[in-house]
C-alpha positions as CSV (number, residue, x, y, z in Angstrom):
1,M,-59.1,-70.2,-74.1
2,H,-59.7,-67.1,-72.0
3,S,-59.4,-63.6,-73.3
4,T,-60.6,-60.0,-72.5
5,Q,-59.7,-58.7,-76.0
6,L,-61.0,-61.5,-78.5
7,R,-64.7,-61.1,-79.6
8,W,-66.8,-63.7,-81.4
9,S,-70.0,-63.4,-83.4
10,Y,-71.1,-66.9,-82.1
11,G,-73.2,-67.4,-80.1
12,A,-76.0,-65.0,-79.7
13,P,-79.3,-65.6,-77.9
14,K,-82.0,-66.7,-80.5
15,G,-84.4,-63.8,-81.3
16,R,-82.1,-61.1,-79.7
17,D,-80.4,-58.3,-81.6
18,G,-77.1,-60.2,-82.3
19,D,-79.0,-63.1,-83.8
20,R,-81.1,-60.8,-86.0
21,W,-78.0,-58.9,-87.1
22,Q,-76.2,-62.2,-88.0
23,Q,-79.2,-63.5,-90.0
24,Q,-79.3,-60.2,-91.9
25,V,-75.6,-60.1,-92.7
26,T,-75.3,-63.9,-93.7
27,S,-78.2,-63.5,-96.1
28,Q,-76.1,-61.1,-98.1
29,P,-74.1,-62.0,-101.3
30,L,-70.8,-63.4,-100.2
31,D,-68.7,-60.3,-101.3
32,E,-71.1,-57.9,-99.5
33,F,-71.0,-60.2,-96.5
34,V,-67.2,-60.0,-96.2
35,K,-67.3,-56.1,-96.6
36,T,-70.0,-55.9,-93.9
37,I,-68.1,-57.9,-91.3
38,I,-64.9,-56.0,-91.9
39,H,-66.8,-52.7,-91.4
40,A,-68.2,-54.3,-88.1
41,G,-64.6,-54.7,-86.9
42,F,-63.9,-58.4,-87.5
43,G,-60.3,-59.4,-88.3
44,G,-60.7,-63.0,-89.2
45,L,-63.2,-65.4,-90.6
46,W,-63.7,-69.0,-89.4
47,L,-65.4,-71.7,-91.1
48,D,-66.4,-75.4,-90.0
49,R,-66.6,-77.6,-93.0
50,F,-68.9,-80.0,-91.2
51,G,-71.7,-77.5,-91.6
52,Y,-71.8,-77.9,-95.4
53,A,-73.1,-80.7,-97.6
54,D,-70.0,-80.4,-99.9
55,N,-67.7,-80.1,-97.1
56,G,-67.3,-76.4,-97.6
57,V,-65.5,-76.8,-100.9
58,A,-67.6,-74.2,-102.9
59,L,-67.5,-71.6,-100.1
60,V,-63.8,-72.0,-99.4
61,T,-63.1,-71.6,-103.2
62,Q,-65.3,-68.4,-103.4
63,L,-63.7,-66.9,-100.3
64,N,-60.2,-67.6,-101.4
65,T,-61.1,-65.7,-104.7
66,I,-62.6,-62.7,-102.9
67,L,-59.9,-62.3,-100.3
68,E,-57.0,-63.2,-102.5
69,T,-55.3,-65.2,-99.8
70,T,-54.7,-68.7,-98.6
71,P,-56.4,-69.6,-95.4
72,L,-55.0,-71.6,-92.4
73,E,-56.5,-75.1,-91.9
74,S,-56.6,-77.3,-89.0
75,Q,-54.7,-80.6,-89.0
76,D,-57.8,-82.6,-89.7
77,Q,-58.8,-80.0,-92.4
78,R,-62.2,-79.5,-90.6
79,Y,-61.7,-75.8,-89.8
80,V,-60.5,-73.0,-92.0
81,F,-59.4,-69.6,-91.0
82,W,-58.9,-66.5,-93.1
83,D,-57.0,-63.3,-91.8
84,L,-58.9,-60.4,-93.1
85,A,-56.1,-57.8,-92.5
86,K,-54.9,-57.7,-96.1
87,Y,-58.4,-57.4,-97.6
88,T,-59.4,-54.7,-95.0
89,L,-56.4,-52.6,-96.1
90,K,-57.4,-53.0,-99.8
91,L,-61.0,-52.0,-99.0
92,K,-59.9,-49.0,-97.0
93,N,-57.7,-47.8,-99.7
94,S,-60.5,-47.9,-102.3
95,L,-62.6,-45.4,-100.2
96,S,-62.1,-42.0,-98.8
97,K,-62.1,-41.6,-95.0
98,E,-65.6,-40.0,-95.3
99,E,-67.0,-42.9,-97.4
100,W,-65.4,-45.5,-95.0
101,Q,-67.1,-43.8,-92.0
102,Q,-70.4,-43.5,-93.8
103,Q,-70.5,-47.2,-94.7
104,S,-69.7,-48.1,-91.2
105,A,-72.4,-46.0,-89.8
106,N,-74.9,-47.4,-92.2
107,L,-73.9,-50.9,-91.1
108,W,-74.8,-50.3,-87.6
109,L,-78.1,-48.4,-88.2
110,P,-80.2,-51.6,-87.9
111,M,-78.6,-52.4,-84.6
112,Q,-80.1,-49.4,-83.0
113,W,-83.5,-50.9,-83.5
114,S,-85.3,-53.9,-82.3
115,M,-88.8,-55.6,-82.6
116,D,-89.6,-57.6,-79.7
117,W,-92.8,-59.7,-79.9
118,D,-94.2,-60.1,-76.4
119,E,-97.3,-61.4,-74.5
120,G,-99.9,-62.9,-76.8
121,F,-97.6,-63.7,-79.8
122,H,-96.2,-67.2,-80.1
123,G,-92.7,-68.1,-81.4
124,E,-91.5,-67.4,-84.9
125,E,-92.2,-70.1,-87.5
126,R,-90.9,-70.3,-91.1
127,N,-90.7,-72.3,-94.2
128,A,-88.8,-71.8,-97.4
129,T,-90.5,-68.6,-98.5
130,D,-92.2,-67.1,-95.5
131,Y,-91.8,-66.4,-91.7
132,W,-94.7,-65.7,-89.3
133,R,-96.0,-65.5,-85.7
134,W,-99.4,-66.7,-84.6
135,C,-101.3,-64.6,-81.9
136,D,-104.1,-64.8,-79.3
137,S,-107.0,-62.4,-79.7
138,E,-104.4,-59.6,-78.6
139,G,-100.7,-59.3,-78.5
140,Y,-98.0,-56.8,-77.9
141,L,-94.9,-55.6,-79.9
142,Y,-92.2,-53.5,-78.4
143,L,-90.4,-51.3,-80.9
144,H,-87.1,-50.0,-79.5
145,N,-85.4,-47.0,-81.0
146,R,-82.0,-47.0,-79.2
147,S,-80.6,-43.9,-81.0
148,S,-80.8,-40.3,-79.6
149,Q,-83.0,-39.0,-82.4
150,P,-86.5,-39.5,-83.7
151,A,-86.6,-41.5,-86.9
152,T,-89.0,-42.2,-89.7
153,V,-89.5,-46.0,-90.3
154,I,-91.7,-48.1,-92.5
155,F,-93.5,-51.1,-90.8
156,S,-94.8,-53.7,-93.2
157,A,-96.4,-57.1,-92.6
158,Q,-99.2,-59.3,-93.8
159,F,-102.1,-59.9,-91.4
160,V,-103.9,-63.3,-91.6
161,T,-107.0,-64.6,-89.8
162,P,-107.2,-68.3,-90.7
163,G,-110.3,-68.9,-88.6
164,D,-112.4,-66.2,-90.2
165,T,-113.3,-65.1,-93.7
166,T,-112.4,-61.5,-93.0
167,T,-109.5,-59.5,-91.5
168,A,-110.2,-57.2,-88.7
169,I,-107.1,-55.9,-86.8
170,K,-106.8,-52.9,-84.4
171,I,-103.5,-51.3,-83.7
172,D,-103.1,-49.1,-80.7
173,S,-100.0,-47.2,-79.4
174,D,-98.4,-43.8,-78.7
175,I,-96.8,-44.0,-82.3
176,L,-99.4,-45.8,-84.4
177,N,-103.2,-46.1,-84.2
178,D,-104.9,-47.8,-87.0
179,T,-107.7,-50.3,-87.9
180,V,-107.2,-52.9,-90.6
181,T,-110.4,-54.3,-92.3
182,S,-110.6,-56.6,-95.3
183,Q,-113.1,-58.8,-96.9
184,T,-110.5,-61.6,-97.2
185,N,-108.7,-63.4,-94.5
186,Q,-105.3,-61.8,-95.4
187,Y,-104.2,-58.2,-95.8
188,A,-101.0,-56.7,-96.8
189,Y,-100.2,-53.8,-94.4
190,Q,-97.6,-51.0,-94.7
191,K,-97.4,-47.8,-92.7
192,Q,-94.8,-45.0,-92.4
193,L,-94.4,-43.6,-88.8
194,V,-92.0,-41.4,-86.8
195,V,-90.5,-43.2,-83.8
196,P,-89.0,-41.1,-80.9
197,P,-86.1,-42.5,-79.0
198,G,-87.2,-45.1,-76.5
199,R,-89.2,-48.2,-76.2
200,H,-92.8,-48.1,-77.6
201,K,-95.6,-50.6,-76.8
202,I,-97.9,-51.5,-79.7
203,K,-101.0,-53.5,-79.1
204,F,-102.6,-55.6,-81.7
205,S,-106.1,-57.0,-81.3
206,T,-108.7,-58.6,-83.5
207,T,-112.5,-59.4,-83.5
208,A,-111.8,-62.4,-85.7
209,K,-112.8,-65.9,-84.8
210,Q,-110.5,-68.3,-83.1
211,L,-109.0,-71.0,-85.4
212,V,-110.4,-74.4,-84.5
213,T,-107.6,-76.8,-84.7
214,A,-105.8,-79.6,-82.8
215,D,-103.1,-77.1,-82.0
216,P,-103.3,-76.4,-78.2
217,R,-102.5,-72.8,-78.8
218,R,-105.1,-70.1,-79.0
219,I,-104.7,-68.8,-82.5
220,F,-106.8,-65.9,-83.7
221,F,-104.6,-64.2,-86.2
222,G,-101.0,-64.2,-87.6
223,V,-98.4,-61.6,-88.6
224,Y,-96.4,-62.8,-91.6
225,N,-93.1,-61.5,-93.1
226,Y,-93.0,-58.5,-90.8
227,R,-90.3,-56.0,-91.5
228,L,-89.1,-52.6,-90.2
229,G,-87.6,-50.4,-92.9
230,I,-85.4,-47.5,-91.5
231,V,-85.7,-44.5,-93.7
232,T,-82.6,-42.5,-94.1
233,G,-81.3,-39.8,-96.5
234,E,-80.2,-42.6,-98.7
235,G,-83.4,-44.5,-98.7
236,N,-84.6,-47.6,-97.1
237,K,-82.1,-49.5,-94.9
């Protein structure tokens, strides 16, 4: 099928803005997820039953209840599709024009930002509770504010030095300069900063010892559960 008007959420390059947005959206409670994709402009929701252990039975039931509609199904019943037009109208009628515009603006706020881990940092790893990136003795993070205005943000993370008994991390950039020291090999870090429009290079370096392991990578420290909180008049987004 070819079209210049249809747009899809899938697929997005791993680790890029579209991927990060999808991960954030799909982690929401189901009713909030539906509202979010409607504010983002989606007119339909498509589901592949093969992606679920129960063949999607529970999820289809919940979506039917939320959307108050019967979906279309493929002949083999693998694919399910909901038209969101009726629920969109219901949602719009429950809000004033100003409330609708504000909720839509809040939705796109995180899309104006990106954290790009670059030279020195390895790929993201995760388990059931945490996510992290290992790094050489130094590494670079690019923080990109695509909006036209400076903004206040909160950067939070946990620094870990698995090859040493202490934590010593130095941070250098035009927007953040700091030194983290701790007598343990892990440290919870949080800093509020003002970020002007544009792309900002942040250097992380450590005096910690290299982790001795069979892993061929050079690992000196790790950054766990990193997060960028965008501060607005309504609080953290």
